Backbone and ligand atoms as CSV (ligand in chain L), in Angstrom:
chain,resi,resn,atom,element,x,y,z
A,1,MET,N,N,91.149,105.824,105.584
A,1,MET,CA,C,89.629,105.875,105.606
A,1,MET,C,C,89.257,107.231,106.309
A,2,HIS,N,N,90.151,108.112,106.264
A,2,HIS,CA,C,89.948,109.526,106.951
A,2,HIS,C,C,88.773,110.326,106.177
A,3,GLU,N,N,88.483,109.783,104.940
A,3,GLU,CA,C,87.548,110.671,104.127
A,3,GLU,C,C,86.124,110.642,104.670
A,4,GLU,N,N,85.780,109.722,105.529
A,4,GLU,CA,C,84.438,109.632,105.965
A,4,GLU,C,C,83.970,110.901,106.655
A,5,PRO,N,N,84.647,111.331,107.677
A,5,PRO,CA,C,84.092,112.499,108.395
A,5,PRO,C,C,84.145,113.886,107.389
A,6,TYR,N,N,85.036,113.922,106.584
A,6,TYR,CA,C,84.994,115.001,105.603
A,6,TYR,C,C,83.866,114.855,104.648
A,7,THR,N,N,83.566,113.622,104.242
A,7,THR,CA,C,82.363,113.402,103.346
A,7,THR,C,C,81.117,113.818,104.103
A,8,GLN,N,N,80.971,113.357,105.382
A,8,GLN,CA,C,79.730,113.694,106.190
A,8,GLN,C,C,79.556,115.272,106.290
A,9,ALA,N,N,80.685,115.935,106.454
A,9,ALA,CA,C,80.652,117.359,106.778
A,9,ALA,C,C,80.177,118.025,105.374
A,10,MET,N,N,80.723,117.462,104.261
A,10,MET,CA,C,80.394,118.080,102.980
A,10,MET,C,C,78.817,117.709,102.728
A,11,LEU,N,N,78.379,116.505,103.034
A,11,LEU,CA,C,76.986,116.230,102.691
A,11,LEU,C,C,76.050,117.147,103.676
A,12,ASP,N,N,76.568,117.320,104.977
A,12,ASP,CA,C,75.673,118.153,105.771
A,12,ASP,C,C,75.569,119.626,105.313
A,13,LEU,N,N,76.607,120.150,104.800
A,13,LEU,CA,C,76.628,121.536,104.182
A,13,LEU,C,C,75.829,121.534,102.978
A,14,ALA,N,N,76.081,120.570,102.191
A,14,ALA,CA,C,75.168,120.489,100.732
A,14,ALA,C,C,73.698,120.363,101.074
A,15,LEU,N,N,73.225,119.545,102.130
A,15,LEU,CA,C,71.857,119.470,102.483
A,15,LEU,C,C,71.318,120.812,103.075
A,16,LYS,N,N,72.248,121.436,103.770
A,16,LYS,CA,C,71.867,122.715,104.398
A,16,LYS,C,C,71.627,123.808,103.322
A,17,LYS,N,N,72.564,123.807,102.353
A,17,LYS,CA,C,72.480,124.869,101.346
A,17,LYS,C,C,71.280,124.536,100.447
A,18,SER,N,N,70.947,123.337,100.175
A,18,SER,CA,C,69.859,123.042,99.146
A,18,SER,C,C,68.548,123.234,99.915
A,19,GLY,N,N,68.410,123.426,101.137
A,19,GLY,CA,C,67.166,123.637,101.699
A,19,GLY,C,C,66.141,122.520,101.571
A,20,GLY,N,N,66.576,121.383,101.537
A,20,GLY,CA,C,65.626,120.139,101.393
A,20,GLY,C,C,65.175,119.855,99.983
A,21,LYS,N,N,65.777,120.604,99.097
A,21,LYS,CA,C,65.465,120.244,97.648
A,21,LYS,C,C,66.494,119.195,97.079
A,22,LYS,N,N,66.025,118.379,96.260
A,22,LYS,CA,C,66.731,117.271,95.642
A,22,LYS,C,C,68.031,117.849,94.909
A,23,ILE,N,N,69.181,117.256,95.208
A,23,ILE,CA,C,70.382,117.689,94.711
A,23,ILE,C,C,70.793,116.670,93.599
A,24,SER,N,N,71.105,117.206,92.443
A,24,SER,CA,C,71.566,116.510,91.227
A,24,SER,C,C,73.097,116.431,91.066
A,25,GLU,N,N,73.707,117.557,91.562
A,25,GLU,CA,C,75.158,117.564,91.343
A,25,GLU,C,C,75.837,118.393,92.501
A,26,ILE,N,N,77.029,117.894,92.939
A,26,ILE,CA,C,77.818,118.571,93.909
A,26,ILE,C,C,79.097,118.809,93.450
A,27,ARG,N,N,79.602,120.034,93.347
A,27,ARG,CA,C,80.871,120.442,92.914
A,27,ARG,C,C,81.913,120.580,93.989
A,28,LEU,N,N,83.161,119.932,93.949
A,28,LEU,CA,C,84.014,120.089,95.012
A,28,LEU,C,C,85.333,120.486,94.621
A,29,GLU,N,N,86.132,121.106,95.455
A,29,GLU,CA,C,87.563,121.363,95.153
A,29,GLU,C,C,88.269,120.533,96.039
A,30,VAL,N,N,89.312,119.844,95.477
A,30,VAL,CA,C,90.141,118.892,96.285
A,30,VAL,C,C,91.571,119.320,96.143
A,31,GLY,N,N,92.287,119.853,97.184
A,31,GLY,CA,C,93.658,120.190,97.019
A,31,GLY,C,C,94.571,118.929,96.758
A,32,ARG,N,N,95.529,119.253,95.871
A,32,ARG,CA,C,96.512,118.156,95.597
A,32,ARG,C,C,97.300,117.612,96.782
A,33,PHE,N,N,97.405,118.483,97.835
A,33,PHE,CA,C,98.097,118.105,99.119
A,33,PHE,C,C,97.027,117.931,100.250
A,34,SER,N,N,95.922,117.582,99.965
A,34,SER,CA,C,94.808,117.410,100.967
A,34,SER,C,C,94.720,116.048,101.506
A,35,ALA,N,N,95.328,115.016,100.775
A,35,ALA,CA,C,95.216,113.674,101.198
A,35,ALA,C,C,93.852,113.056,101.147
A,36,ILE,N,N,92.891,113.881,100.289
A,36,ILE,CA,C,91.559,113.279,100.056
A,36,ILE,C,C,91.540,112.669,98.696
A,37,VAL,N,N,90.915,111.458,98.852
A,37,VAL,CA,C,90.944,110.560,97.537
A,37,VAL,C,C,89.513,110.483,97.115
A,38,PRO,N,N,89.396,111.250,95.884
A,38,PRO,CA,C,88.034,111.398,95.345
A,38,PRO,C,C,87.232,109.968,95.369
A,39,ALA,N,N,87.953,108.870,94.888
A,39,ALA,CA,C,87.257,107.560,94.798
A,39,ALA,C,C,86.594,107.169,96.174
A,40,SER,N,N,87.388,107.509,97.180
A,40,SER,CA,C,86.903,107.221,98.659
A,40,SER,C,C,85.707,107.976,98.967
A,41,VAL,N,N,85.728,109.341,98.707
A,41,VAL,CA,C,84.621,110.235,98.986
A,41,VAL,C,C,83.403,109.697,98.229
A,42,GLU,N,N,83.490,109.240,96.997
A,42,GLU,CA,C,82.390,108.760,96.231
A,42,GLU,C,C,81.779,107.499,97.041
A,43,VAL,N,N,82.565,106.739,97.556
A,43,VAL,CA,C,82.173,105.435,98.192
A,43,VAL,C,C,81.340,105.883,99.429
A,44,PHE,N,N,81.932,106.655,100.225
A,44,PHE,CA,C,81.328,107.203,101.525
A,44,PHE,C,C,80.020,107.898,101.150
A,45,PHE,N,N,80.158,108.844,100.140
A,45,PHE,CA,C,79.024,109.580,99.852
A,45,PHE,C,C,77.787,108.705,99.398
A,46,ARG,N,N,77.994,107.646,98.673
A,46,ARG,CA,C,76.923,106.752,98.246
A,46,ARG,C,C,76.221,106.182,99.550
A,47,HIS,N,N,77.035,105.895,100.573
A,47,HIS,CA,C,76.457,105.303,101.789
A,47,HIS,C,C,75.818,106.335,102.602
A,48,LEU,N,N,76.513,107.455,102.846
A,48,LEU,CA,C,76.028,108.345,103.800
A,48,LEU,C,C,74.798,109.209,103.239
A,49,SER,N,N,74.723,109.308,101.987
A,49,SER,CA,C,73.660,110.050,101.355
A,49,SER,C,C,72.306,109.341,101.120
A,50,ALA,N,N,72.467,107.954,101.348
A,50,ALA,CA,C,71.190,107.149,101.105
A,50,ALA,C,C,70.045,107.651,101.976
A,51,GLY,N,N,68.939,107.987,101.262
A,51,GLY,CA,C,67.675,108.369,102.069
A,51,GLY,C,C,67.576,109.808,102.193
A,52,THR,N,N,68.604,110.606,101.752
A,52,THR,CA,C,68.593,112.102,101.904
A,52,THR,C,C,68.232,112.634,100.512
A,53,PRO,N,N,68.007,113.936,100.402
A,53,PRO,CA,C,67.848,114.657,99.130
A,53,PRO,C,C,69.105,114.560,98.249
A,54,ALA,N,N,70.174,114.220,98.723
A,54,ALA,CA,C,71.411,114.181,97.948
A,54,ALA,C,C,71.672,112.810,97.344
A,55,GLN,N,N,70.775,111.733,97.631
A,55,GLN,CA,C,71.010,110.523,97.118
A,55,GLN,C,C,71.090,110.574,95.651
A,56,GLY,N,N,71.972,109.892,95.022
A,56,GLY,CA,C,72.076,109.834,93.601
A,56,GLY,C,C,72.810,110.923,92.860
A,57,ALA,N,N,73.148,112.013,93.687
A,57,ALA,CA,C,73.868,113.170,93.112
A,57,ALA,C,C,75.253,112.911,92.553
A,58,ARG,N,N,75.458,113.532,91.453
A,58,ARG,CA,C,76.787,113.382,90.802
A,58,ARG,C,C,77.727,114.179,91.597
A,59,LEU,N,N,78.948,113.625,91.757
A,59,LEU,CA,C,80.052,114.491,92.404
A,59,LEU,C,C,81.040,114.906,91.441
A,60,VAL,N,N,81.232,116.156,91.255
A,60,VAL,CA,C,82.256,116.588,90.298
A,60,VAL,C,C,83.534,117.201,91.087
A,61,PHE,N,N,84.744,116.693,90.836
A,61,PHE,CA,C,85.801,116.970,91.672
A,61,PHE,C,C,86.797,117.849,90.749
A,62,HIS,N,N,87.250,118.896,91.342
A,62,HIS,CA,C,88.144,119.854,90.777
A,62,HIS,C,C,89.432,119.954,91.514
A,63,SER,N,N,90.560,119.481,90.895
A,63,SER,CA,C,91.786,119.343,91.526
A,63,SER,C,C,92.375,120.859,91.720
A,64,VAL,N,N,92.868,121.162,92.933
A,64,VAL,CA,C,93.435,122.495,93.151
A,64,VAL,C,C,94.999,122.247,93.461
A,65,PRO,N,N,95.802,122.889,92.597
A,65,PRO,CA,C,97.226,122.705,92.608
A,65,PRO,C,C,97.811,123.216,94.021
A,66,VAL,N,N,99.009,122.636,94.259
A,66,VAL,CA,C,99.691,123.162,95.528
A,66,VAL,C,C,100.308,124.459,95.186
A,67,THR,N,N,100.126,125.432,96.096
A,67,THR,CA,C,100.812,126.757,95.875
A,67,THR,C,C,101.735,127.064,97.089
A,68,LEU,N,N,102.880,127.669,96.807
A,68,LEU,CA,C,103.825,128.037,97.890
A,68,LEU,C,C,103.944,129.643,97.818
A,69,THR,N,N,103.843,130.176,99.130
A,69,THR,CA,C,104.053,131.576,99.101
A,69,THR,C,C,105.463,131.884,99.824
A,70,CYS,N,N,106.162,132.903,99.266
A,70,CYS,CA,C,107.362,133.246,99.873
A,70,CYS,C,C,107.006,134.245,100.986
A,71,THR,N,N,107.441,133.956,102.099
A,71,THR,CA,C,107.346,134.826,103.293
A,71,THR,C,C,108.079,136.050,103.198
A,72,VAL,N,N,109.070,136.264,102.261
A,72,VAL,CA,C,109.793,137.404,102.251
A,72,VAL,C,C,109.347,138.367,101.164
A,73,CYS,N,N,109.103,137.895,99.955
A,73,CYS,CA,C,108.592,138.876,98.833
A,73,CYS,C,C,107.165,138.576,98.506
A,74,GLN,N,N,106.560,137.586,99.105
A,74,GLN,CA,C,104.999,137.290,98.992
A,74,GLN,C,C,104.645,136.706,97.564
A,75,LYS,N,N,105.726,136.329,96.742
A,75,LYS,CA,C,105.519,135.688,95.433
A,75,LYS,C,C,104.781,134.381,95.633
A,76,VAL,N,N,103.961,134.151,94.754
A,76,VAL,CA,C,103.129,132.872,94.923
A,76,VAL,C,C,103.640,131.865,93.722
A,77,LEU,N,N,104.086,130.687,94.138
A,77,LEU,CA,C,104.568,129.715,93.096
A,77,LEU,C,C,103.596,128.567,93.117
A,78,THR,N,N,103.136,128.169,91.858
A,78,THR,CA,C,102.334,127.097,91.689
A,78,THR,C,C,103.087,125.824,91.342
A,79,LEU,N,N,102.870,124.703,91.952
A,79,LEU,CA,C,103.562,123.408,91.622
A,79,LEU,C,C,102.882,122.672,90.680
A,80,GLU,N,N,103.459,122.306,89.418
A,80,GLU,CA,C,102.793,121.667,88.411
A,80,GLU,C,C,103.250,120.175,88.684
A,81,ILE,N,N,102.260,119.362,89.310
A,81,ILE,CA,C,102.630,117.850,89.519
A,81,ILE,C,C,101.508,117.133,88.771
A,82,PRO,N,N,102.111,116.226,87.927
A,82,PRO,CA,C,101.053,115.319,87.117
A,82,PRO,C,C,100.119,114.575,88.087
A,83,PRO,N,N,98.917,114.468,87.544
A,83,PRO,CA,C,97.766,113.923,88.368
A,83,PRO,C,C,98.078,112.669,89.263
A,84,ASP,N,N,98.888,111.759,88.700
A,84,ASP,CA,C,99.216,110.438,89.297
A,84,ASP,C,C,100.574,110.495,90.065
A,85,ALA,N,N,101.230,111.711,90.036
A,85,ALA,CA,C,102.547,111.644,90.770
A,85,ALA,C,C,102.427,112.102,92.155
A,86,PRO,N,N,103.165,111.521,93.018
A,86,PRO,CA,C,103.189,111.838,94.448
A,86,PRO,C,C,103.482,113.384,94.605
A,87,VAL,N,N,102.990,113.952,95.603
A,87,VAL,CA,C,103.207,115.351,95.802
A,87,VAL,C,C,104.395,115.609,96.685
A,88,ARG,N,N,104.640,114.803,97.714
A,88,ARG,CA,C,105.761,115.149,98.708
A,88,ARG,C,C,107.133,115.372,97.867
A,89,PRO,N,N,107.685,114.407,97.095
A,89,PRO,CA,C,108.895,114.696,96.444
A,89,PRO,C,C,108.952,116.047,95.634
A,90,ALA,N,N,107.967,116.394,94.993
A,90,ALA,CA,C,107.891,117.543,94.210
A,90,ALA,C,C,107.964,118.788,95.140
A,91,LEU,N,N,107.164,118.533,96.189
A,91,LEU,CA,C,107.124,119.699,97.183
A,91,LEU,C,C,108.444,119.842,97.856
A,92,GLY,N,N,109.060,118.807,98.195
A,92,GLY,CA,C,110.389,118.684,98.792
A,92,GLY,C,C,111.513,119.410,97.880
A,93,THR,N,N,111.365,119.123,96.603
A,93,THR,CA,C,112.404,119.737,95.660
A,93,THR,C,C,112.115,121.343,95.573
A,94,ALA,N,N,110.777,121.758,95.482
A,94,ALA,CA,C,110.470,123.076,95.408
A,94,ALA,C,C,110.918,123.869,96.682
A,95,LEU,N,N,110.679,123.376,97.817
A,95,LEU,CA,C,111.081,123.916,99.166
A,95,LEU,C,C,112.629,124.050,99.141
A,96,GLY,N,N,113.234,122.987,98.697
A,96,GLY,CA,C,114.736,122.941,98.734
A,96,GLY,C,C,115.373,124.017,97.746
A,97,ARG,N,N,114.561,124.338,96.669
A,97,ARG,CA,C,115.156,125.239,95.701
A,97,ARG,C,C,114.895,126.622,96.118
A,98,GLY,N,N,113.616,126.923,96.764
A,98,GLY,CA,C,113.401,128.255,97.282
A,98,GLY,C,C,112.785,129.048,96.207
A,99,CYS,N,N,112.647,130.273,96.718
A,99,CYS,CA,C,111.968,131.341,95.906
A,99,CYS,C,C,112.989,131.879,94.840
A,100,THR,N,N,112.418,132.526,93.740
A,100,THR,CA,C,113.177,133.280,92.764
A,100,THR,C,C,113.942,134.333,93.320
A,101,CYS,N,N,113.480,134.941,94.499
A,101,CYS,CA,C,114.214,136.104,95.070
A,101,CYS,C,C,115.458,135.604,95.848
A,102,GLY,N,N,115.681,134.224,95.908
A,102,GLY,CA,C,116.894,133.708,96.587
A,102,GLY,C,C,116.580,133.331,97.997
A,103,GLU,N,N,115.490,133.518,98.567
A,103,GLU,CA,C,115.191,133.160,99.886
A,103,GLU,C,C,114.707,131.821,99.859
A,104,LYS,N,N,114.831,130.995,101.027
A,104,LYS,CA,C,114.254,129.700,101.133
A,104,LYS,C,C,113.110,129.695,102.083
A,105,LYS,N,N,112.229,130.759,102.108
A,105,LYS,CA,C,111.381,130.799,103.134
A,105,LYS,C,C,109.897,130.719,102.554
A,106,LEU,N,N,109.634,129.558,101.895
A,106,LEU,CA,C,108.355,129.273,101.210
A,106,LEU,C,C,107.363,128.479,102.212
A,107,LYS,N,N,106.133,128.884,102.187
A,107,LYS,CA,C,105.267,127.925,103.011
A,107,LYS,C,C,104.021,127.547,102.018
A,108,VAL,N,N,103.545,126.406,102.364
A,108,VAL,CA,C,102.477,125.859,101.561
A,108,VAL,C,C,101.227,126.781,101.737
A,109,SER,N,N,100.589,127.390,100.733
A,109,SER,CA,C,99.535,128.222,101.035
A,109,SER,C,C,98.253,127.948,100.212
A,110,GLY,N,N,98.303,126.899,99.484
A,110,GLY,CA,C,97.202,126.380,98.699
A,110,GLY,C,C,97.267,124.937,98.457
A,111,GLY,N,N,96.095,124.296,98.131
A,111,GLY,CA,C,96.072,122.898,97.667
A,111,GLY,C,C,95.941,122.008,98.972
A,112,LEU,N,N,95.550,122.514,100.086
A,112,LEU,CA,C,95.358,121.722,101.298
A,112,LEU,C,C,93.921,121.294,101.437
A,113,GLY,N,N,93.051,122.073,100.890
A,113,GLY,CA,C,91.674,122.007,101.291
A,113,GLY,C,C,90.792,121.078,100.586
A,114,PHE,N,N,89.544,120.840,101.199
A,114,PHE,CA,C,88.481,120.100,100.580
A,114,PHE,C,C,87.259,120.941,100.658
A,115,ASP,N,N,86.752,121.578,99.536
A,115,ASP,CA,C,85.793,122.491,99.831
A,115,ASP,C,C,84.527,122.228,98.800
A,116,LEU,N,N,83.357,122.624,99.229
A,116,LEU,CA,C,82.144,122.507,98.420
A,116,LEU,C,C,82.059,123.854,97.695
A,117,ILE,N,N,82.099,123.867,96.350
A,117,ILE,CA,C,82.089,125.155,95.678
A,117,ILE,C,C,80.742,125.494,94.901
A,118,GLY,N,N,79.974,124.332,94.855
A,118,GLY,CA,C,78.630,124.492,94.094
A,118,GLY,C,C,77.725,123.351,94.121
A,119,LEU,N,N,76.437,123.672,93.892
A,119,LEU,CA,C,75.360,122.644,93.933
A,119,LEU,C,C,74.407,122.813,92.739
A,120,THR,N,N,73.929,121.810,92.230
A,120,THR,CA,C,72.800,121.882,91.322
A,120,THR,C,C,71.634,121.300,91.964
A,121,VAL,N,N,70.621,121.982,92.259
A,121,VAL,CA,C,69.346,121.415,92.840
A,121,VAL,C,C,68.219,121.245,91.789
A,122,ALA,N,N,67.272,120.343,92.015
A,122,ALA,CA,C,66.384,120.104,91.065
A,122,ALA,C,C,65.227,121.162,91.209
L,1,ZN,ZN,ZN,110.657,135.476,97.629
């Protein structure tokens, strides 16, 4: 249930950006490795937004893939993981395999966030 503070922060930001206008849609980026569950965000959002200009807004989630950056050659690798598959085993395999340059110095550089990317106001 860790989504509640994230949902509250997202709602606060959306309300600030909309300047008090009615919000009809909120677009969000959710990293595949962020541990944010869109369905939980939806539930908290319905509850937290009640009585605010964001009440009834549609939430649109965009999934952001996990990316790994090689700290030696700076190459960025994108992990293709099916939507319902767990991230950790695929990540473990990729980290174990290492970079195409032969080094095993990859770090997770993307897919960790939960960000508001756009709003539609009435
Ligand atoms: Zn490399």
